[in-house]
N, C-alpha and C positions, 0 to 999 in steps of 0.2 A: 644524725639529722633525720627527721621523720620523712618518709617517702610521700610524695604528692600524688602518686599514681591512683590510690583508692579515691582521693578527693576529686581528681580530674575525671576519673571514670564515672563517679556518682554525678558530678556536675554536668558532664556531657549527656548522660542518660536523662537527667532531669530536664535539661534543655530541650532534648528531642521530645520528651513527654509533653512539655509545655507547648511546643510548637503544634503537636498533634491536638492537644486540648483546645488551643485557641482556634485552630481551623475547624475542629468538630463543633465547638460552641458557636462559631460564626455561622456554620451551616444550619444550626438549629434555630437561629434567629431570623432566617429568611431563606430565599431561594437564590441568593446572589451567586452561588456556586455554578449556576447554569447561565449566568448572564453573558459570559464571554465564549460560550460554546458555539461553534459555527455549525449551522444546519445546511446540509447539501442534499439535493434531491435530483435523481435522474430517471425516476419512474415515468415521467411524461414522455421523454424522448425514447426511452426503451420500448414503451408500449404503443405510443402514438406519434413517434417522431416522423415517420413517413406519411401516415394517414392524415394527421392533423398537426403539422409542425408548429403552427402559431399557438394552438392550445397547449402543446407540450412546452413551449417557451414560457407562456404565462404560468403554467403549473410549476415548472422547475425553477425559473429565474425570478418570477415576481412573487407568487404565493409563498414558496419556501425560501427562495434566495433572498428576497427583500423583507417580506412581511414577517416570516418566522425568525429572522435575524434582527428585527427591530428591538432595541434595548429597553424600550419603555415597559415591556412585560417580560417576566421570566419565562423560560421554556415550560416550567411546571405549570404556571398559570395558563399559558397558551394551550397546553395540552388539555387541561381541565375544561377550558372554555370550548375547545373543539369537540370534545366528547359530549358536552352538554348540548351543543348545537346539532350534532349528528343524531343523538338520541331523540331530541325534541322534534327533529324532522322525520323521525321514523326510519332513519338509515341505520340498519343493523346488519350490514353485510361485511365483506372483507375490509372495506375502508374503515369501518368503526373498529374492527379488531386491530388494524394497523395503528390507529390512533390510541387505542387502549395500551398496546405494547409500547408505543411512544411515550405515553403518560407514565407507565411504570419505569421506563428507562430514564425519564426526566425527574424521578423522585416521588411520584404519587404512590402512596402506600395502599395496601388492600383496604384498610379502614377508611382512608380518605375517598377512594373510588366507590366503596360501598355506601358511604354517607352521601356522596354526590348523586349517585344514581337513585338512592332512596328519595332524596330531595326532589330530583327531577320528576319522579313518578307522580307527585301530587299536581304537577303543572302540565306534564306532557302525556300522562296516561300510564296506567298499570301495565298493559301489554307491552309497551315500549320498554319499560323498566325491566320486565321479565326477560325480554330478548337481550337487552344490554347485559343483565346479570349473567346470562348463559355464556356470553362471549367473555365477560370479565373473569369468570371462573376458569376459563381456558388459559388466561394470561397470568393471573395470580394463582398459580398452582401449589404454592407452598403454604396454604392455609393450615393444613393439618400439622405440618412441621412447625409452623409458627405457634400454633396452639400448644403443641407438645414441648416446645422449646423450654418452657418453664411451667412449673406448677405454682406460679406466683399468684397472689390475690389480684383481682382485676385492676385495682388502682395502682398496684406496684408494677404490673405488666405494662400499663399505660405509661408509667414513669420511665420504664426501661426504653420505650420507643424514643424518648427524648434525650437519652444518654448514649454516648459513644462506647463506653466500656460496659462489660457485662455486670449484672448485679451479683451473680453467683448463687451460692446456696446459703440457707439459714446458718448463721454462725453459732452453731450449737456448742462447740467446744469452749467458746468464751462467753456463753450466755450469762453466766453468773456475774460477769463484770459489766453488764449493760442493763439499764433500767427497763428497756423494752427490746423488741426484736431488732437484730442487725443481720446483715448479709455480707458474705465475704467471697471475693473472686480473686484468686491468685493470678497475677499477670506475669510475674517473673519470680522464680525461686532460685535462679543462678546469678552469680556475680553480685547483683544488687536485688534485694527482696522488694517487690512492689506489689501491693494489694489494693484492690478497689473495695472500700468499705461503705456500705449503705445503711443508713439509720432510718428507722421509722420516725414519724413526727414526734418531737419532744424526747426522743431516745438519746441518751448520752452514756458514755462509759464512765467507770469509776475514776476517781483521782488515781493517778499512777505516775511512775517515774521510770525513765529509761536510764539505767545505771551504766556507767563505763568509766574506766580509769584513764582512758585516752580516746579521743574521737567519740563516736557513737551519737546517740540522739535519733531524731526522726524528722522527716519532712512531710508535711501534708499539702496536697494540691487539690483545691476544690474543683469538682467536675460537673456537678449538677445540684440544683436546689440551694437552700441557704443553711449554712452551718454556723456553729459557735465554737470558739476556742477560749478557754480560760486557763491562765497561768497564775499560780499562787502569787499573791501580792501585786497583781497587775489587773487592769480593767479587762473585762470580757470583750472579745472582738468577733465580728461576723466573718464568715468564710464564704465568698461567692465564687462562681466558676472562674477559674484562672488565677485565683488568689493562692499565694504560697505562704505557708507557715513554717518557719524554721524553729524546731524545738531542740534546744541544747540538751546534752546529757545531764542527768542528775537534777532535773527541774520537775517539780510537782505540777501536774496539769490535768485537764480533762477536755474532751471535745465531743460534739454531737450535733443533733439537728435542731433547728428552730421549731417552734410548736405547730406551725401551720403547713408543714409539708415534709416530704422525704428529702434526704440530703446524702450526697456521696462525695467522698474524697479518696484520692490515692494516698496510701501510706508508704513512704519510701524509707527503708531501713538504711541508716548511715553506719558504715562499718566502723568498728572500734575495738578496743582491747578490754577483755573481761566484762563483756556486755551482759545485761540481764534486765528483765522487767519486774517491777514491784507494783502489784495491784493493792490499792488502799481502799478507803471508805467510798461508798456509793454517794452520788450527788443527789440529795433529797429533793423532793418536789418544792419544798419551801426555799431551799438554797437556789434551785434552778430559777424559780420565779423571781427571787430577789435579784439575781444577776440580770435577768431579762429587763427588769424595771430600770436598772442603771443604764442598760444599753439603749433604752427608748427615751431617755431624758433629753 
């Protein structure tokens, strides 16, 4: 009797991955991850508790205790609004730095704060923006590291910001099996092989087969963008974030990106006996366009 352990191990791992993908994808769709986060403040009582206890009460209990915990706005949105209000008022002291740090903690990225301050500058004035930028640079100190993190093209680096998993490096070893550039990030090379594969717009791999005499095959999990999966003899289907494609062993197929954007999926290797990959013909532009036409009917 065949052991169920490899199947159970793979299924459990895929389940964990899906949970992570769903949570990460939900986070990219909005700022709801901050909605239930409780804000507490004691600075008023610490600094002014004896000198101005009523002001300390309003600061800690009303401004932060009630207003900042109101669920009609996310903490990220409140943080941006507060920074805008302070900069516009010309307040560029320690209070602004505190709220910049708070904004970063609540999910505001370097690019977002830079865009916000740049926008403010046209309405509040250039000198105020310069002062705000000087403080923001002290808070978002990882700009060089962020820029060095990848030598990716600007549009791909921007795409990375919207994806939970890393893009990885140019997939040079398998370049001859892809119509355009692809990128590969190994996530797990032990127990179960898991790789994040990113395709340029309209990039697809060749027809191929995952051979096995028992078990085997592959599982694809969409993580970002819009992808395509084509199995021989079956209609082409879209792959969206969170979608799972189960590819049985010994089935001819190809997969790749839709024409209008980057696409990434996790490729999960399913254990089996006598496994091997067979790469076949490339998917021509004509064939690709023909399949797209059937998808859009």
